[in-house]
MOPAC internal coordinates of N, CA, C and O (Angstrom, degrees):
PM7 1SCF
backbone

  N    0.0000 0     0.00 0     0.00 0    0    0    0
  C    1.3770 1     0.00 0     0.00 0    1    0    0
  C    1.4792 1   113.73 1     0.00 0    2    1    0
  O    1.2310 1   118.82 1   -51.05 1    3    2    1
  N    1.2850 1   119.86 1   128.95 1    3    2    1
  C    1.4839 1   120.90 1  -172.53 1    5    3    2
  C    1.6096 1   106.18 1   -72.76 1    6    5    3
  O    1.2310 1   122.57 1   -20.07 1    7    6    5
  N    1.3089 1   112.69 1   159.93 1    7    6    5
  C    1.4640 1   116.50 1   176.33 1    9    7    6
  C    1.5264 1   114.00 1   -61.68 1   10    9    7
  O    1.2310 1   121.68 1   148.32 1   11   10    9
  N    1.3471 1   114.39 1   -31.68 1   11   10    9
  C    1.5157 1   118.06 1  -177.40 1   13   11   10
  C    1.5190 1   104.79 1   -70.52 1   14   13   11
  O    1.2310 1   117.10 1   142.34 1   15   14   13
  N    1.3709 1   123.13 1   -37.66 1   15   14   13
  C    1.4930 1   119.37 1  -179.78 1   17   15   14
  C    1.5511 1   105.77 1   -70.41 1   18   17   15
  O    1.2310 1   118.50 1   136.97 1   19   18   17
  N    1.1782 1   120.47 1   -43.03 1   19   18   17
  C    1.4626 1   123.76 1   179.42 1   21   19   18
  C    1.4465 1   112.81 1   -56.41 1   22   21   19
  O    1.2310 1   121.04 1   131.45 1   23   22   21
  N    1.3552 1   115.61 1   -48.55 1   23   22   21
  C    1.4672 1   117.99 1   176.77 1   25   23   22
  C    1.5260 1   113.03 1   -63.23 1   26   25   23
  O    1.2310 1   119.59 1   144.17 1   27   26   25
  N    1.2828 1   118.38 1   -35.83 1   27   26   25
  C    1.4840 1   121.19 1  -177.96 1   29   27   26
  C    1.6071 1   105.70 1   -69.18 1   30   29   27
  O    1.2310 1   120.48 1   135.02 1   31   30   29
  N    1.3478 1   116.69 1   -44.98 1   31   30   29
  C    1.4757 1   117.78 1   177.64 1   33   31   30
  C    1.5090 1   113.77 1   -57.25 1   34   33   31
  O    1.2310 1   121.35 1   135.35 1   35   34   33
  N    1.3659 1   115.02 1   -44.65 1   35   34   33
  C    1.4431 1   118.27 1   173.60 1   37   35   34
  C    1.3912 1   118.14 1   -56.65 1   38   37   35
  O    1.2310 1   120.99 1   134.36 1   39   38   37
  N    1.3996 1   115.71 1   -45.64 1   39   38   37
  C    1.5248 1   121.45 1   176.00 1   41   39   38
  C    1.4660 1   111.66 1   -61.53 1   42   41   39
  O    1.2310 1   118.86 1   138.84 1   43   42   41
  N    1.3272 1   119.79 1   -41.16 1   43   42   41
  C    1.4525 1   125.54 1  -177.44 1   45   43   42
  C    1.5026 1   107.03 1   -66.41 1   46   45   43
  O    1.2310 1   119.28 1   143.10 1   47   46   45
  N    1.2584 1   118.98 1   -36.90 1   47   46   45
  C    1.4966 1   119.18 1   176.80 1   49   47   46
  C    1.5609 1   113.33 1   -79.28 1   50   49   47
  O    1.2310 1   120.93 1   139.70 1   51   50   49
  N    1.2819 1   115.83 1   -40.30 1   51   50   49
  C    1.5194 1   117.23 1  -174.71 1   53   51   50
  C    1.4685 1   115.01 1   -72.23 1   54   53   51
  O    1.2310 1   119.61 1   129.56 1   55   54   53
  N    1.3425 1   118.34 1   -50.44 1   55   54   53
  C    1.4362 1   120.87 1  -174.19 1   57   55   54
  C    1.4749 1   115.29 1   -57.56 1   58   57   55
  O    1.2310 1   118.01 1   127.71 1   59   58   57
  N    1.3703 1   121.40 1   -52.29 1   59   58   57
  C    1.4650 1   117.32 1   174.20 1   61   59   58
  C    1.4174 1   119.80 1   -62.74 1   62   61   59
  O    1.2310 1   121.07 1   144.18 1   63   62   61
  N    1.3788 1   115.56 1   -35.82 1   63   62   61
  C    1.4018 1   121.76 1   177.79 1   65   63   62
  C    1.5621 1   110.91 1   -63.43 1   66   65   63
  O    1.2310 1   118.82 1   135.80 1   67   66   65
  N    1.3014 1   119.85 1   -44.20 1   67   66   65
  C    1.3904 1   124.96 1   177.40 1   69   67   66
  C    1.5716 1   111.05 1   -60.56 1   70   69   67
  O    1.2310 1   121.40 1   137.16 1   71   70   69
  N    1.3271 1   114.93 1   -42.84 1   71   70   69
  C    1.4215 1   118.90 1   179.49 1   73   71   70
  C    1.4709 1   113.81 1   -64.57 1   74   73   71
  O    1.2310 1   121.50 1   136.40 1   75   74   73
  N    1.3408 1   114.74 1   -43.60 1   75   74   73
  C    1.4865 1   118.40 1   179.83 1   77   75   74
  C    1.4764 1   109.73 1   -67.46 1   78   77   75
  O    1.2310 1   117.72 1   133.60 1   79   78   77
  N    1.3727 1   121.94 1   -46.40 1   79   78   77
  C    1.4061 1   122.01 1  -176.80 1   81   79   78
  C    1.5125 1   112.91 1   -61.49 1   82   81   79
  O    1.2310 1   120.82 1   138.79 1   83   82   81
  N    1.3384 1   116.04 1   -41.21 1   83   82   81
  C    1.4594 1   124.02 1   179.27 1   85   83   82
  C    1.5565 1   110.48 1   -59.90 1   86   85   83
  O    1.2310 1   121.51 1   136.14 1   87   86   85
  N    1.3259 1   114.71 1   -43.86 1   87   86   85
  C    1.3488 1   121.14 1   178.47 1   89   87   86
  C    1.5978 1   111.77 1   -64.58 1   90   89   87
  O    1.2310 1   124.29 1   129.93 1   91   90   89
  N    1.2983 1   109.38 1   -50.07 1   91   90   89
  C    1.5049 1   118.98 1  -175.90 1   93   91   90
  C    1.5647 1   107.06 1   -60.37 1   94   93   91
  O    1.2310 1   118.83 1   140.32 1   95   94   93
  N    1.2987 1   119.84 1   -39.68 1   95   94   93
  C    1.4776 1   123.95 1  -175.13 1   97   95   94
  C    1.4693 1   114.73 1   -98.71 1   98   97   95
  O    1.2310 1   118.79 1  -171.07 1   99   98   97
  N    1.2972 1   119.90 1     8.93 1   99   98   97
  C    1.3673 1   122.20 1  -171.97 1  101   99   98
  C    1.6148 1   113.48 1   -60.77 1  102  101   99
  O    1.2310 1   122.14 1   140.11 1  103  102  101
  N    1.3332 1   113.50 1   -39.89 1  103  102  101
  C    1.4270 1   115.58 1   173.90 1  105  103  102
  C    1.5313 1   115.15 1   -62.35 1  106  105  103
  O    1.2310 1   121.82 1   135.36 1  107  106  105
  N    1.3120 1   114.13 1   -44.64 1  107  106  105
  C    1.4667 1   119.64 1   177.21 1  109  107  106
  C    1.4823 1   112.77 1   -66.79 1  110  109  107
  O    1.2310 1   119.52 1   145.33 1  111  110  109
  N    1.3069 1   118.51 1   -34.67 1  111  110  109
  C    1.4368 1   121.99 1  -177.89 1  113  111  110
  C    1.5180 1   117.04 1   -71.68 1  114  113  111
  O    1.2310 1   121.30 1   163.21 1  115  114  113
  N    1.3699 1   115.13 1   -16.79 1  115  114  113
  C    1.4851 1   123.27 1  -178.81 1  117  115  114
  C    1.5562 1   107.08 1   -62.69 1  118  117  115
  O    1.2310 1   119.98 1   146.28 1  119  118  117
  N    1.3013 1   117.64 1   -33.72 1  119  118  117
  C    1.4338 1   119.06 1  -176.06 1  121  119  118
  C    1.5242 1   111.04 1   -86.28 1  122  121  119
  O    1.2310 1   119.69 1   176.64 1  123  122  121
  N    1.2636 1   118.20 1    -3.36 1  123  122  121
  C    1.5014 1   123.07 1   178.98 1  125  123  122
  C    1.5503 1   107.22 1   -92.01 1  126  125  123
  O    1.2310 1   120.46 1   -40.61 1  127  126  125
  N    1.2632 1   116.73 1   139.39 1  127  126  125
  C    1.5064 1   119.40 1   170.25 1  129  127  126
  C    1.4574 1   110.16 1   -61.15 1  130  129  127
  O    1.2310 1   122.12 1   -38.34 1  131  130  129
  N    1.3995 1   113.55 1   141.66 1  131  130  129
  C    1.5101 1   116.64 1  -174.11 1  133  131  130
  C    1.5705 1   113.20 1   -60.25 1  134  133  131
  O    1.2310 1   117.29 1   151.63 1  135  134  133
  N    1.3130 1   122.76 1   -28.37 1  135  134  133
  C    1.5204 1   120.88 1   174.38 1  137  135  134
  C    1.5298 1   112.68 1   -69.35 1  138  137  135
  O    1.2310 1   118.79 1   160.83 1  139  138  137
  N    1.3217 1   119.91 1   -19.17 1  139  138  137
  C    1.4519 1   122.68 1   175.50 1  141  139  138
  C    1.3873 1   118.40 1   -90.22 1  142  141  139
  O    1.2310 1   119.54 1   163.18 1  143  142  141
  N    1.3928 1   118.48 1   -16.82 1  143  142  141
  C    1.4197 1   123.54 1  -172.41 1  145  143  142
  C    1.6190 1   111.49 1   -65.29 1  146  145  143
  O    1.2310 1   120.41 1   137.23 1  147  146  145
  N    1.3658 1   116.82 1   -42.77 1  147  146  145
  C    1.5438 1   113.41 1   179.40 1  149  147  146
  C    1.4625 1   112.99 1   -61.84 1  150  149  147
  O    1.2310 1   118.81 1   139.94 1  151  150  149
  N    1.4232 1   119.88 1   -40.06 1  151  150  149
  C    1.4606 1   117.83 1  -178.44 1  153  151  150
  C    1.5535 1   108.56 1   -69.13 1  154  153  151
  O    1.2310 1   118.30 1   150.80 1  155  154  153
  N    1.2092 1   120.84 1   -29.20 1  155  154  153
  C    1.3454 1   124.71 1   178.19 1  157  155  154
  C    1.5686 1   113.98 1   -67.53 1  158  157  155
  O    1.2310 1   123.08 1   133.30 1  159  158  157
  N    1.2768 1   111.70 1   -46.70 1  159  158  157
  C    1.5003 1   119.41 1   174.41 1  161  159  158
  C    1.5026 1   114.05 1   -68.36 1  162  161  159
  O    1.2310 1   121.06 1   146.93 1  163  162  161
  N    1.2852 1   115.57 1   -33.07 1  163  162  161
  C    1.4453 1   119.80 1  -177.87 1  165  163  162
  C    1.5989 1   105.94 1   -73.84 1  166  165  163
  O    1.2310 1   120.61 1   141.48 1  167  166  165
  N    1.2937 1   116.45 1   -38.52 1  167  166  165
  C    1.5275 1   116.58 1   176.00 1  169  167  166
  C    1.4926 1   112.57 1   -60.94 1  170  169  167
  O    1.2310 1   118.22 1   149.32 1  171  170  169
  N    1.2117 1   121.00 1   -30.68 1  171  170  169
  C    1.4650 1   124.69 1   174.85 1  173  171  170
  C    1.6000 1   112.39 1   -80.56 1  174  173  171
  O    1.2310 1   120.78 1   136.98 1  175  174  173
  N    1.2990 1   116.11 1   -43.02 1  175  174  173
  C    1.4767 1   120.75 1  -176.67 1  177  175  174
  C    1.4965 1   117.14 1   -76.34 1  178  177  175
  O    1.2310 1   119.63 1   139.99 1  179  178  177
  N    1.2553 1   118.30 1   -40.01 1  179  178  177
  C    1.4405 1   122.16 1  -173.29 1  181  179  178
  C    1.5681 1   108.35 1   -61.95 1  182  181  179
  O    1.2310 1   116.82 1   130.91 1  183  182  181
  N    1.3249 1   123.65 1   -49.09 1  183  182  181
  C    1.4294 1   119.37 1   177.47 1  185  183  182
  C    1.4952 1   116.18 1   -65.01 1  186  185  183
  O    1.2310 1   118.45 1   148.17 1  187  186  185
  N    1.2709 1   120.55 1   -31.83 1  187  186  185
  C    1.4141 1   125.36 1   174.47 1  189  187  186
  C    1.5222 1   111.59 1   -64.71 1  190  189  187
  O    1.2310 1   119.97 1   136.21 1  191  190  189
  N    1.3100 1   117.65 1   -43.79 1  191  190  189
  C    1.4596 1   121.27 1   178.19 1  193  191  190
  C    1.5249 1   110.79 1   -70.94 1  194  193  191
  O    1.2310 1   118.94 1   135.83 1  195  194  193
  N    1.3152 1   119.62 1   -44.17 1  195  194  193
  C    1.4210 1   122.34 1  -171.51 1  197  195  194
  C    1.5946 1   111.02 1   -74.34 1  198  197  195
  O    1.2310 1   122.40 1   136.27 1  199  198  197
  N    1.3268 1   113.01 1   -43.73 1  199  198  197
  C    1.5052 1   114.05 1  -175.54 1  201  199  198
  C    1.4711 1   116.06 1   -94.76 1  202  201  199
  O    1.2310 1   119.63 1   165.11 1  203  202  201
  N    1.2610 1   118.31 1   -14.89 1  203  202  201
  C    1.5228 1   121.01 1  -179.11 1  205  203  202
  C    1.5019 1   112.68 1  -116.78 1  206  205  203
  O    1.2310 1   119.61 1   117.99 1  207  206  205
  N    1.3296 1   118.35 1   -62.01 1  207  206  205
  C    1.4464 1   121.70 1  -166.66 1  209  207  206
  C    1.6488 1   112.20 1   -75.67 1  210  209  207
  O    1.2310 1   119.46 1   138.48 1  211  210  209
  N    1.2285 1   118.64 1   -41.52 1  211  210  209
  C    1.4771 1   118.43 1   178.26 1  213  211  210
  C    1.4674 1   115.01 1   -68.79 1  214  213  211
  O    1.2310 1   117.47 1   138.90 1  215  214  213
  N    1.3678 1   122.42 1   -41.10 1  215  214  213
  C    1.4116 1   121.13 1   167.33 1  217  215  214
  C    1.4530 1   116.68 1   -55.32 1  218  217  215
  O    1.2310 1   119.21 1   136.48 1  219  218  217
  N    1.3948 1   119.11 1   -43.52 1  219  218  217
  C    1.3978 1   123.75 1   176.08 1  221  219  218
  C    1.4864 1   110.68 1   -65.61 1  222  221  219
  O    1.2310 1   117.68 1   136.32 1  223  222  221
  N    1.2650 1   122.02 1   -43.68 1  223  222  221
  C    1.4732 1   121.14 1   179.70 1  225  223  222
  C    1.5481 1   108.44 1   -64.90 1  226  225  223
  O    1.2310 1   119.93 1   143.57 1  227  226  225
  N    1.3223 1   117.74 1   -36.43 1  227  226  225
  C    1.4767 1   116.62 1   178.41 1  229  227  226
  C    1.4706 1   112.76 1   -67.46 1  230  229  227
  O    1.2310 1   118.92 1   143.76 1  231  230  229
  N    1.3032 1   119.66 1   -36.24 1  231  230  229
  C    1.4781 1   120.45 1   176.54 1  233  231  230
  C    1.5376 1   109.65 1   -64.29 1  234  233  231
  O    1.2310 1   121.32 1   133.32 1  235  234  233
  N    1.3883 1   115.08 1   -46.68 1  235  234  233
  C    1.5209 1   117.81 1   179.75 1  237  235  234
  C    1.5391 1   107.65 1   -58.71 1  238  237  235
  O    1.2310 1   119.13 1   134.44 1  239  238  237
  N    1.2565 1   119.26 1   -45.56 1  239  238  237
  C    1.5238 1   123.77 1  -173.98 1  241  239  238
  C    1.4728 1   105.05 1   -63.62 1  242  241  239
  O    1.2310 1   116.83 1   135.41 1  243  242  241
  N    1.2785 1   123.63 1   -44.59 1  243  242  241
  C    1.4372 1   123.60 1  -178.78 1  245  243  242
  C    1.5208 1   111.84 1   -66.75 1  246  245  243
  O    1.2310 1   118.74 1   143.44 1  247  246  245
  N    1.3188 1   120.00 1   -36.56 1  247  246  245
  C    1.4688 1   122.44 1   174.54 1  249  247  246
  C    1.5613 1   111.96 1   -64.08 1  250  249  247
  O    1.2310 1   123.99 1   134.57 1  251  250  249
  N    1.3474 1   109.94 1   -45.43 1  251  250  249
  C    1.4931 1   114.63 1   179.74 1  253  251  250
  C    1.5219 1   113.87 1   -65.88 1  254  253  251
  O    1.2310 1   119.46 1   141.41 1  255  254  253
  N    1.3419 1   118.63 1   -38.59 1  255  254  253
  C    1.4657 1   119.93 1  -178.43 1  257  255  254
  C    1.5098 1   111.44 1   -76.84 1  258  257  255
  O    1.2310 1   117.85 1   163.17 1  259  258  257
  N    1.2980 1   121.70 1   -16.83 1  259  258  257
  C    1.4770 1   122.71 1   178.78 1  261  259  258
  C    1.4667 1   112.92 1   -78.72 1  262  261  259
  O    1.2310 1   120.53 1   162.54 1  263  262  261
  N    1.3469 1   116.59 1   -17.46 1  263  262  261
  C    1.4781 1   121.55 1   179.40 1  265  263  262
  C    1.4727 1   113.32 1   -72.34 1  266  265  263
  O    1.2310 1   120.10 1   180.00 1  267  266  265

C-alpha cells in the first residue's frame, strides 16, 4: 500500500472519530483544563482508530482492490 493510500485511510478514520468523540464528551470536557483536553481525546480516539477502524478500512480496501 502506498503512503498516500495509508495517509488517506488514517485521515478517513481519524477526522470523523475525533469529531464524534469531541461532541460526545463535550459536556465532560468542559471541566477539564484546555491544555489537557487533547490528551484526553487522544486517549479515547487512538485505540478506536488503531484497533477498530484501520483494520476495518484495510479489509474494505483489500476487497475493493481485488475486484
